[in-house]
N, CA, C and O atoms as a GROMACS GRO file, in nm:
protein
  384
    1GLN      N    1  19.031   8.597   5.903
    1GLN     CA    2  19.041   8.415   5.937
    1GLN      C    3  19.013   8.296   6.014
    1GLN      O    4  19.088   8.257   6.103
    2LEU      N    5  18.922   8.248   5.986
    2LEU     CA    6  18.862   8.136   6.113
    2LEU      C    7  18.946   8.026   6.069
    2LEU      O    8  18.965   8.071   5.956
    3LYS      N    9  19.028   7.889   6.070
    3LYS     CA   10  19.003   7.797   6.100
    3LYS      C   11  18.944   7.678   6.139
    3LYS      O   12  18.927   7.685   6.260
    4ALA      N   13  18.912   7.595   6.104
    4ALA     CA   14  18.810   7.589   6.204
    4ALA      C   15  18.824   7.384   6.177
    4ALA      O   16  18.828   7.340   6.062
    5ASP      N   17  18.828   7.309   6.270
    5ASP     CA   18  18.972   7.128   6.226
    5ASP      C   19  18.768   7.040   6.264
    5ASP      O   20  18.714   7.009   6.370
    6ILE      N   21  18.722   7.033   6.130
    6ILE     CA   22  18.634   6.968   6.125
    6ILE      C   23  18.563   6.866   5.964
    6ILE      O   24  18.480   6.866   5.874
    7PRO      N   25  18.689   6.787   6.034
    7PRO     CA   26  18.737   6.629   5.964
    7PRO      C   27  18.601   6.561   5.911
    7PRO      O   28  18.497   6.590   5.970
    8GLY      N   29  18.597   6.472   5.801
    8GLY     CA   30  18.488   6.338   5.808
    8GLY      C   31  18.346   6.405   5.741
    8GLY      O   32  18.266   6.320   5.702
    9MET      N   33  18.306   6.541   5.723
    9MET     CA   34  18.186   6.551   5.714
    9MET      C   35  18.262   6.632   5.553
    9MET      O   36  18.370   6.686   5.534
   10LYS      N   37  18.133   6.601   5.454
   10LYS     CA   38  18.103   6.716   5.391
   10LYS      C   39  18.020   6.847   5.353
   10LYS      O   40  17.920   6.886   5.413
   11LYS      N   41  18.083   6.909   5.237
   11LYS     CA   42  18.043   7.034   5.258
   11LYS      C   43  17.860   7.058   5.312
   11LYS      O   44  17.803   7.105   5.411
   12GLU      N   45  17.828   7.010   5.209
   12GLU     CA   46  17.708   7.008   5.240
   12GLU      C   47  17.668   6.994   5.446
   12GLU      O   48  17.651   7.067   5.544
   13GLU      N   49  17.670   6.911   5.425
   13GLU     CA   50  17.616   6.917   5.590
   13GLU      C   51  17.745   7.064   5.704
   13GLU      O   52  17.770   7.075   5.824
   14ILE      N   53  17.781   7.127   5.605
   14ILE     CA   54  17.784   7.261   5.659
   14ILE      C   55  17.763   7.433   5.636
   14ILE      O   56  17.766   7.514   5.543
   15GLU      N   57  17.738   7.431   5.789
   15GLU     CA   58  17.624   7.606   5.690
   15GLU      C   59  17.689   7.668   5.852
   15GLU      O   60  17.689   7.641   5.972
   16ILE      N   61  17.763   7.814   5.706
   16ILE     CA   62  17.742   7.930   5.754
   16ILE      C   63  17.706   8.070   5.716
   16ILE      O   64  17.696   8.120   5.604
   17SER      N   65  17.692   8.108   5.808
   17SER     CA   66  17.595   8.277   5.828
   17SER      C   67  17.681   8.317   5.879
   17SER      O   68  17.781   8.258   5.921
   18VAL      N   69  17.634   8.509   5.884
   18VAL     CA   70  17.669   8.645   5.963
   18VAL      C   71  17.521   8.710   5.969
   18VAL      O   72  17.441   8.751   5.885
   19ASP      N   73  17.528   8.694   6.152
   19ASP     CA   74  17.390   8.781   6.216
   19ASP      C   75  17.476   8.905   6.270
   19ASP      O   76  17.540   8.909   6.376
   20GLU      N   77  17.463   8.999   6.179
   20GLU     CA   78  17.466   9.131   6.217
   20GLU      C   79  17.582   9.132   6.290
   20GLU      O   80  17.623   9.035   6.226
   21ASP      N   81  17.712   9.165   6.401
   21ASP     CA   82  17.859   9.080   6.437
   21ASP      C   83  17.826   8.943   6.466
   21ASP      O   84  17.901   8.910   6.558
   22GLN      N   85  17.745   8.837   6.431
   22GLN     CA   86  17.859   8.702   6.466
   22GLN      C   87  17.849   8.584   6.306
   22GLN      O   88  17.827   8.592   6.185
   23LEU      N   89  17.880   8.489   6.406
   23LEU     CA   90  18.002   8.427   6.258
   23LEU      C   91  17.921   8.289   6.295
   23LEU      O   92  17.866   8.285   6.405
   24ILE      N   93  17.915   8.219   6.241
   24ILE     CA   94  17.752   8.137   6.272
   24ILE      C   95  17.822   7.964   6.206
   24ILE      O   96  17.787   7.934   6.091
   25ILE      N   97  17.893   7.888   6.266
   25ILE     CA   98  17.936   7.751   6.194
   25ILE      C   99  17.828   7.652   6.266
   25ILE      O  100  17.800   7.665   6.385
   26LYS      N  101  17.774   7.563   6.191
   26LYS     CA  102  17.657   7.499   6.234
   26LYS      C  103  17.664   7.328   6.133
   26LYS      O  104  17.650   7.342   6.012
   27GLY      N  105  17.682   7.194   6.182
   27GLY     CA  106  17.670   7.112   6.075
   27GLY      C  107  17.621   6.985   6.138
   27GLY      O  108  17.632   6.971   6.259
   28GLU      N  109  17.542   6.848   6.029
   28GLU     CA  110  17.527   6.752   6.123
   28GLU      C  111  17.617   6.604   6.037
   28GLU      O  112  17.583   6.536   5.940
   29ARG      N  113  17.732   6.601   6.118
   29ARG     CA  114  17.787   6.464   6.068
   29ARG      C  115  17.625   6.395   6.091
   29ARG      O  116  17.535   6.443   6.161
   30LYS      N  117  17.621   6.270   6.009
   30LYS     CA  118  17.554   6.175   6.015
   30LYS      C  119  17.663   6.045   5.978
   30LYS      O  120  17.772   6.035   5.922
   31TYR      N  121  17.525   5.914   6.072
   31TYR     CA  122  17.639   5.838   6.099
   31TYR      C  123  17.641   5.653   5.962
   31TYR      O  124  17.561   5.584   5.899
   32GLU      N  125  17.786   5.660   5.989
   32GLU     CA  126  17.791   5.585   5.907
   32GLU      C  127  17.882   5.434   5.967
   32GLU      O  128  17.981   5.399   6.032
   33LYS      N  129  17.786   5.391   5.903
   33LYS     CA  130  17.836   5.247   5.964
   33LYS      C  131  17.870   5.174   5.802
   33LYS      O  132  17.807   5.196   5.699
   34GLU      N  133  18.031   5.051   5.825
   34GLU     CA  134  18.080   5.035   5.688
   34GLU      C  135  18.123   4.890   5.715
   34GLU      O  136  18.240   4.867   5.746
   35GLU      N  137  18.042   4.802   5.705
   35GLU     CA  138  18.135   4.627   5.714
   35GLU      C  139  18.114   4.493   5.622
   35GLU      O  140  18.019   4.416   5.610
   36LYS      N  141  18.222   4.497   5.572
   36LYS     CA  142  18.272   4.384   5.419
   36LYS      C  143  18.273   4.250   5.543
   36LYS      O  144  18.270   4.258   5.665
   37ASP      N  145  18.280   4.084   5.416
   37ASP     CA  146  18.270   4.016   5.486
   37ASP      C  147  18.385   3.994   5.455
   37ASP      O  148  18.440   3.963   5.560
   38LYS      N  149  18.470   3.991   5.360
   38LYS     CA  150  18.654   3.917   5.255
   38LYS      C  151  18.710   3.988   5.324
   38LYS      O  152  18.722   4.109   5.310
   39ASP      N  153  18.784   3.873   5.469
   39ASP     CA  154  18.866   4.014   5.549
   39ASP      C  155  18.869   4.118   5.551
   39ASP      O  156  18.916   4.217   5.497
   40PHE      N  157  18.769   4.061   5.669
   40PHE     CA  158  18.684   4.135   5.718
   40PHE      C  159  18.699   4.332   5.763
   40PHE      O  160  18.798   4.354   5.833
   41VAL      N  161  18.620   4.450   5.730
   41VAL     CA  162  18.717   4.570   5.766
   41VAL      C  163  18.525   4.657   5.758
   41VAL      O  164  18.432   4.687   5.684
   42ARG      N  165  18.563   4.659   5.861
   42ARG     CA  166  18.421   4.753   6.037
   42ARG      C  167  18.507   4.912   6.006
   42ARG      O  168  18.621   4.953   6.025
   43VAL      N  169  18.390   4.963   5.952
   43VAL     CA  170  18.409   5.153   5.992
   43VAL      C  171  18.314   5.228   6.014
   43VAL      O  172  18.195   5.238   5.983
   44GLU      N  173  18.399   5.287   6.081
   44GLU     CA  174  18.216   5.336   6.216
   44GLU      C  175  18.250   5.425   6.213
   44GLU      O  176  18.370   5.448   6.204
   45ARG      N  177  18.131   5.546   6.220
   45ARG     CA  178  18.204   5.685   6.280
   45ARG      C  179  18.102   5.828   6.423
   45ARG      O  180  17.986   5.817   6.465
   46SER      N  181  18.168   5.900   6.445
   46SER     CA  182  18.031   5.870   6.547
   46SER      C  183  18.016   5.995   6.465
   46SER      O  184  18.092   6.056   6.391
   47TYR      N  185  17.862   6.016   6.512
   47TYR     CA  186  17.754   6.161   6.450
   47TYR      C  187  17.698   6.236   6.534
   47TYR      O  188  17.680   6.212   6.653
   48GLY      N  189  17.660   6.358   6.457
   48GLY     CA  190  17.544   6.440   6.626
   48GLY      C  191  17.616   6.542   6.504
   48GLY      O  192  17.699   6.532   6.413
   49SER      N  193  17.495   6.679   6.588
   49SER     CA  194  17.570   6.846   6.579
   49SER      C  195  17.596   6.912   6.631
   49SER      O  196  17.600   6.924   6.753
   50PHE      N  197  17.627   6.985   6.538
   50PHE     CA  198  17.762   7.092   6.617
   50PHE      C  199  17.738   7.244   6.575
   50PHE      O  200  17.720   7.264   6.455
   51TYR      N  201  17.735   7.356   6.664
   51TYR     CA  202  17.712   7.492   6.690
   51TYR      C  203  17.770   7.554   6.713
   51TYR      O  204  17.777   7.526   6.833
   52ARG      N  205  17.908   7.727   6.684
   52ARG     CA  206  17.902   7.710   6.722
   52ARG      C  207  17.929   7.884   6.640
   52ARG      O  208  17.929   7.932   6.527
   53SER      N  209  17.958   7.943   6.832
   53SER     CA  210  17.942   8.103   6.700
   53SER      C  211  18.014   8.210   6.745
   53SER      O  212  18.021   8.173   6.863
   54PHE      N  213  18.071   8.310   6.744
   54PHE     CA  214  18.210   8.371   6.730
   54PHE      C  215  18.145   8.543   6.721
   54PHE      O  216  18.082   8.551   6.616
   55ASN      N  217  18.143   8.645   6.779
   55ASN     CA  218  18.146   8.765   6.782
   55ASN      C  219  18.274   8.818   6.724
   55ASN      O  220  18.382   8.833   6.780
   56ILE      N  221  18.241   8.843   6.610
   56ILE     CA  222  18.376   8.916   6.467
   56ILE      C  223  18.415   9.132   6.579
   56ILE      O  224  18.516   9.203   6.587
   57GLY      N  225  18.286   9.146   6.630
   57GLY     CA  226  18.361   9.231   6.715
   57GLY      C  227  18.402   9.354   6.616
   57GLY      O  228  18.443   9.460   6.663
   58VAL      N  229  18.388   9.331   6.468
   58VAL     CA  230  18.419   9.487   6.392
   58VAL      C  231  18.313   9.466   6.258
   58VAL      O  232  18.310   9.358   6.199
   59PRO      N  233  18.260   9.536   6.232
   59PRO     CA  234  18.152   9.604   6.049
   59PRO      C  235  18.285   9.471   5.917
   59PRO      O  236  18.382   9.511   5.853
   60VAL      N  237  18.231   9.331   5.923
   60VAL     CA  238  18.238   9.338   5.776
   60VAL      C  239  18.109   9.338   5.655
   60VAL      O  240  17.986   9.330   5.650
   61LYS      N  241  18.242   9.355   5.553
   61LYS     CA  242  18.140   9.300   5.419
   61LYS      C  243  18.122   9.154   5.412
   61LYS      O  244  18.200   9.061   5.391
   62ALA      N  245  17.982   9.164   5.437
   62ALA     CA  246  17.989   8.970   5.456
   62ALA      C  247  17.924   8.877   5.288
   62ALA      O  248  17.910   8.760   5.254
   63ASP      N  249  17.899   9.028   5.218
   63ASP     CA  250  17.871   8.904   5.138
   63ASP      C  251  18.017   8.952   4.999
   63ASP      O  252  18.016   8.984   4.880
   64LYS      N  253  18.118   8.933   5.101
   64LYS     CA  254  18.193   8.892   5.059
   64LYS      C  255  18.316   8.818   5.144
   64LYS      O  256  18.433   8.798   5.110
   65ILE      N  257  18.239   8.783   5.279
   65ILE     CA  258  18.300   8.613   5.339
   65ILE      C  259  18.348   8.497   5.197
   65ILE      O  260  18.273   8.493   5.100
   66LYS      N  261  18.415   8.452   5.200
   66LYS     CA  262  18.487   8.319   5.161
   66LYS      C  263  18.482   8.194   5.210
   66LYS      O  264  18.556   8.197   5.308
   67ALA      N  265  18.434   8.078   5.197
   67ALA     CA  266  18.495   7.965   5.322
   67ALA      C  267  18.563   7.855   5.223
   67ALA      O  268  18.563   7.877   5.102
   68SER      N  269  18.612   7.753   5.268
   68SER     CA  270  18.671   7.676   5.202
   68SER      C  271  18.729   7.497   5.275
   68SER      O  272  18.800   7.494   5.375
   69TYR      N  273  18.694   7.394   5.221
   69TYR     CA  274  18.673   7.296   5.283
   69TYR      C  275  18.748   7.252   5.222
   69TYR      O  276  18.728   7.247   5.101
   70LYS      N  277  18.907   7.181   5.296
   70LYS     CA  278  18.992   7.076   5.182
   70LYS      C  279  19.037   7.023   5.380
   70LYS      O  280  19.041   7.085   5.486
   71ASP      N  281  19.068   6.850   5.331
   71ASP     CA  282  19.105   6.795   5.445
   71ASP      C  283  19.057   6.800   5.543
   71ASP      O  284  19.141   6.839   5.625
   72GLY      N  285  18.971   6.782   5.584
   72GLY     CA  286  18.941   6.825   5.699
   72GLY      C  287  18.900   7.019   5.810
   72GLY      O  288  18.838   7.047   5.912
   73VAL      N  289  18.961   7.078   5.731
   73VAL     CA  290  18.962   7.239   5.838
   73VAL      C  291  18.875   7.324   5.706
   73VAL      O  292  18.875   7.322   5.583
   74LEU      N  293  18.830   7.372   5.778
   74LEU     CA  294  18.674   7.456   5.674
   74LEU      C  295  18.766   7.602   5.726
   74LEU      O  296  18.817   7.619   5.837
   75ASP      N  297  18.768   7.682   5.628
   75ASP     CA  298  18.872   7.768   5.618
   75ASP      C  299  18.757   7.860   5.562
   75ASP      O  300  18.675   7.836   5.473
   76ILE      N  301  18.775   7.975   5.640
   76ILE     CA  302  18.668   8.084   5.642
   76ILE      C  303  18.736   8.211   5.623
   76ILE      O  304  18.842   8.204   5.684
   77VAL      N  305  18.719   8.364   5.545
   77VAL     CA  306  18.783   8.407   5.527
   77VAL      C  307  18.673   8.535   5.523
   77VAL      O  308  18.562   8.510   5.475
   78ILE      N  309  18.704   8.679   5.576
   78ILE     CA  310  18.668   8.724   5.661
   78ILE      C  311  18.607   8.906   5.645
   78ILE      O  312  18.550   8.962   5.739
   79PRO      N  313  18.627   8.961   5.541
   79PRO     CA  314  18.723   9.092   5.503
   79PRO      C  315  18.670   9.179   5.606
   79PRO      O  316  18.588   9.132   5.685
   80LYS      N  317  18.718   9.341   5.619
   80LYS     CA  318  18.636   9.385   5.728
   80LYS      C  319  18.587   9.578   5.615
   80LYS      O  320  18.639   9.665   5.545
   81ALA      N  321  18.421   9.521   5.694
   81ALA     CA  322  18.406   9.662   5.616
   81ALA      C  323  18.535   9.759   5.651
   81ALA      O  324  18.633   9.738   5.723
   82GLU      N  325  18.494   9.891   5.559
   82GLU     CA  326  18.589   9.980   5.533
   82GLU      C  327  18.493  10.093   5.698
   82GLU      O  328  18.400  10.149   5.640
   83ALA      N  329  18.487  10.134   5.846
   83ALA     CA  330  18.527  10.236   5.894
   83ALA      C  331  18.400  10.315   5.911
   83ALA      O  332  18.435  10.405   5.987
   84LYS      N  333  18.301  10.328   5.890
   84LYS     CA  334  18.207  10.406   5.898
   84LYS      C  335  18.276  10.586   5.967
   84LYS      O  336  18.331  10.603   6.076
   85LYS      N  337  18.248  10.689   5.866
   85LYS     CA  338  18.295  10.770   5.852
   85LYS      C  339  18.212  10.832   5.979
   85LYS      O  340  18.154  10.752   6.053
   86PRO      N  341  18.204  10.998   6.013
   86PRO     CA  342  18.098  11.026   6.093
   86PRO      C  343  18.034  11.169   5.970
   86PRO      O  344  18.084  11.272   5.924
   87LYS      N  345  17.954  11.127   5.962
   87LYS     CA  346  17.878  11.291   5.894
   87LYS      C  347  17.846  11.461   5.900
   87LYS      O  348  17.740  11.502   5.948
   88LYS      N  349  17.911  11.519   5.866
   88LYS     CA  350  17.994  11.614   5.867
   88LYS      C  351  17.814  11.715   5.848
   88LYS      O  352  17.734  11.694   5.756
   89ILE      N  353  17.801  11.781   5.922
   89ILE     CA  354  17.610  11.860   5.930
   89ILE      C  355  17.709  12.046   5.992
   89ILE      O  356  17.748  12.093   6.099
   90GLU      N  357  17.707  12.090   5.844
   90GLU     CA  358  17.692  12.273   5.784
   90GLU      C  359  17.644  12.314   5.905
   90GLU      O  360  17.522  12.308   5.921
   91VAL      N  361  17.724  12.361   6.006
   91VAL     CA  362  17.631  12.528   6.073
   91VAL      C  363  17.597  12.692   6.003
   91VAL      O  364  17.693  12.769   5.993
   92LYS      N  365  17.479  12.731   5.964
   92LYS     CA  366  17.423  12.831   5.913
   92LYS      C  367  17.369  12.944   5.958
   92LYS      O  368  17.277  12.988   6.027
   93VAL      N  369  17.448  12.969   5.902
   93VAL     CA  370  17.476  13.139   5.993
   93VAL      C  371  17.318  13.132   5.985
   93VAL      O  372  17.268  13.038   5.923
   94GLU      N  373  17.200  13.268   6.072
   94GLU     CA  374  17.113  13.283   6.097
   94GLU      C  375  17.045  13.450   6.097
   94GLU      O  376  16.995  13.499   6.198
   95ASP      N  377  17.057  13.543   5.929
   95ASP     CA  378  17.048  13.681   5.990
   95ASP      C  379  16.942  13.755   6.034
   95ASP      O  380  16.858  13.804   5.959
   96LYS      N  381  16.944  13.769   6.213
   96LYS     CA  382  16.844  13.872   6.204
   96LYS      C  383  16.753  14.032   6.088
   96LYS      O  384  16.658  14.096   6.134
   0.00000   0.00000   0.00000
């Protein structure tokens, strides 16, 4: 499981992908500026893109990865794949 604080973003601005043993999180925060006249309200937010990659280190079930985003926290659940078992090869005895 991986958690990342990325406040002020919309889920459409966040992209998550898996490439072999790398989990990649990237996104872009858009510039937002709001000004109101009466009793003056002003809102400014920073903007820009980000890119982070993490080495998972173990085989994972890429099609079973789940991600949720709530209150500025991205939560990614990454289930491990079963370890591959070595294939057993039968040795045959040949008669002459």
